[in-house]
N, C-alpha and C positions, 0 to 999 in steps of 0.2 A: 741109933740109926737115924740119919738126917732125912732120907727119902723113903717115902712109902711106896712109891712106884719108880722103877727104873727100866728103860728099854735100852738095848745096845745093838745098833746096827740092824734093827728089826725090818725084816722084809717079808712080804706075802705076795705070791704070784697066782693068778688064776688064768690058766690056759695061756701062759706066757706074758700076760698083762700084769704089770706091777700095780697092785691095790695099795701096798704100803712099801715105801722105798728108803731103806737105811734110816729109820726113825729112831732118833735118840731123845727120849723123853724122860724128864726127871720131875716128880711131883713131891713136894715137901710134906712131911708129916704135919697134919693139922690145918693145911691150907684148903681153900676152895679154888679149884683150877678149871677155868673155862676152856673147853676144847671145841674150837671153831673151824669151820670150813664148808665150802659148798657141797651140794649132793654129789656123791661119787668121789669125794676127796680122800677117803680111807678112814673116816671116823669109826664107822660101825665095825669094819675089819679089825681095827686097833683095839676096839672095846672087847671083841670076841676073843682076841688073842690074850689081852689082860685077864680075861675070866678063864682062860684055858679051855674054851669052847671051840677053838680051831688052832691048829699048830702053825707056827711060822714056817716059811720056806727056809729062812736062815735068821740068825740073830737070837737074842734072848730077851725074855720078859721076867721080871722079878717084882713081886708084890710083898711087902714086909720081908724081903729077903728070900722069899719062897719062889722057885721057878714055876711059872705057870704051865709050862709044858710037861715037866717031869713030876711036879707036885700040885696038880690041879685041885685036889680035894682040900689040901691046906689052904690054898688061895681062896676056895669057895667058902670055907669056914670063917674067914675073917673079912669076906667082902659081901656087900649088899648091892643088889642091881635092880634099878627101876627102869624097865623098858618104856619106850614111847607109848605103846599100846598096852597098858597093864591089863592083865586078865584075872578075873575072879569068877567064882561060881555064883551066878546071880541069884539062884534060888536059895542060897545060903545068906545068913546075916553077916554083917561085918565081923562081929565077934566069932562066928563059926568059921569063917574064912581064915581069920588070924590063928585060931586054934589048929586048923588043918595045916597051915604053914609051919606053926611051931612043932607039930608031930613030925612033919617031914624032916625038920631039922633036929630031930630027936630030942626035943625039949620036953621033959615030963610035964603032964597037965598041971600038977601042983605048983611047979615052978612057973609055967607059962601064964597062968592065970593072972598073976600080979603084972607080969611083963605086958600082957595084952591090955589090961586096964590102963597101965601107964602110957603105953604107945597110943591108945585111943584118946586119952586125955590130952597128950602133947599135940596131936594133929586136930584137936577139936571135934572129934566125932564121938565122944562118949555117950552123948545124949541120943544118938541114933545107932548106937552099937547093935540094937536088936532089929534094925530095919534090914530086909533083904536088899542086897547090893544092887539088884536090878532096878531099885527105886532111886538109886543115887544118881546125882549129876556127874558130869565128867570131872569136875573139880573135887567133888567128894570122893570119886574113885581114885584120883591122884593122891589125895591126902591119905587114903587108906593104903595105897601103895607105899607111902613113905612110912606108915605105921608098920607095914609088912617088913620093910627094911629094918626098922628099929627093933623088931622082935629078936633078931639075931645078935644085936649089939655089935655091929661090925666095926672094924677099925677103918675100913676104906669102903666108900659108897660111890656107885657110878649112877648118875641120873641122866637119862637120855630124853631130851625134850619134855621136862616135867611139867611145863606150863602151857603147851601148845593146845589151842582150842578152848582156853579157860578165859573167862572175863577178867578185866583188870584187877578187881578187888580180889578175886580168887587167886590170881597170879601172884599178887603182892603178899597174900597170906602164905603161899607156898614158898616164895622167896624168903620170907621171915623164918619159916620152919627150917629151910636149908641152912640159913646163917646161924640159927639156934643150935642145929645139930652139930655144926662144926665148933662153935664157941663152947657150948655146955657139954657135949659128949666127946669132944676131942677128936671128931671124926675127920678124916681126909675125904674130900669130895671132889670128884671129877664131874663137872656139869657140861654136857653137850647140848647146845641149843642154838637155834637161828635167830632168836629174839635177843639181839645184841644189847638193847638197853637194859634188859633184865640181867644179862651176864655181868654187865658193868657194875651194877648195883651191889652184887654179892661176892664177886671173884677177886681173889688176892692177886692172881696172875692169869694170864691167858696164853693159849698156844694156837696158832693158826696153821692148818694143815692144807696143803694143795697138792693134788696128784701124788698123794702118798708120802709127801715130804713135809717136814716141820719147817715153815718158811719164816715164821716170826714167833718170838716168845718174850714174855715179860709183863710188867704192869702196864696198865693203859697209858700212863704218863711216859713210860720208856718207849712203848711202840709209837706213840704220838711224835716222840722226838725222832725216832729212827725212820719211820715210814713217811711221816708227813714232811720230814726235813729238819735236820739238826740246825739249831740256831734260829729257826723260824718262829715267829710270834704272830698272834692275831689279837688285835685290839678292837673293842667296840666302843664307840664314842656316840653319845646322844646330845645333840646340840639344839640350840633355839632357832638358829638360822643356817641351814645347810646350803649356803650360796656356792655358785660355781667357782668363785674366787678362793673360798676356803678349801674346796676340793683340790684345786690346783696347788695351793700352798702345801697341803699335806702330801700330795704326790711328789712335790719337789724335795721333800725331806729325805736326806740321805738314809738308805736302808729301806725305804718304802717300795714295795713291789707292785701293789694293787690296792685301789680304794674303790669299794662298792657302797652305794648309797640306797636306802630305802626310807622315804620320808625323812625324819630327822635323825635316823640312825645311820652311822658310818661304820663300815667294816673295813678295817685296815690291816693288810698283810705286810709284815715287815721282817727284816733280818735279826732284829733285837728288840728289847723293850723300849719303846719310844714315847712312853706316856708323858714325860716332861715336855718333849719337843711338840707333841700333838697338842697338849694343853696351851702351850704358848701360841701356837698357830691359830687355834680357835679364839683365844682372847684377842689377838692382834687383828682378827678379821672382823671384830665387832660382835661376834656371836657369843652366847653364853654356853658353857659346858655344863650340861645337866647331869651327865654320867660318863664315866670312862673306866672300863675294866678289861682285863685280859680274858681271853676266851679259851677254855680247855677244849681239846678235840674230843668228840665222843668216840666210843668204840665203833659205832656204825660208820662214821666218817673215815676212821682208819681202815676198816675192813674194805669199804667200797673203793677208797683210793688205792688199796693194795691191788685188788682184783680188776678194777675198771680203769685205774688211772684217772688223772684229774681232767 
């Protein structure tokens, strides 16, 4: 089976308002898929339908071939879910909370003991396993949430804003955990987040949803080409003498649409790769070329360009 998740013409209406509108989503086995969109775009409703927690108005959802509406228990057995605001019993220790989760999932204590130790070690909480969770920071609770997910050994994991409110170092550690889960455990991960630079670090593909519709999907490079403009390129040139004559010479090059300068850094938008032509123009102007490189669009630029326009 190539796809872990497939939705077919998935729709969900609330009081006649379309929260999800003919969504056709395919998530490959073993990939980390970034699910993006503004508030109210339909992300949460889609997640609830994937989990079988709400029924679609029409269309179909399948996880590992199981229909989430007709076979919700089978879907839940193979799926782990970490909500944005993860909840634990704060007067219980980390180990006790995980034991409780294991029992809810009908995992015998003898079997769960080893799983709990392994999960705590993987998320870096083994040394504080006997602390009451009420003493944990938000980052520690998020890592415990990932341990909670790992106890079930799920094939598919949904992570909703797993790094919100966490300091950069803690967020980086959680991103590393997510990547490791996918690589080492072979898990398929759906990552929903507003922190786009983090999504770009770990996701194989991303999908952007707006008003319930999937409006763009693919790798960041693919989206950069499609949304930012096919055939467009951005060059950054650092020169010793950014003179007005040099700026004019570059602007006259065929294919150049715009040149912005900041100090000795020139940002050149063009229809194709003009590195050779730009190098020649810099040399002929009497300036020295200190650096010249192509610039990849970030996911944040792509996202903002799509929703706000240039």
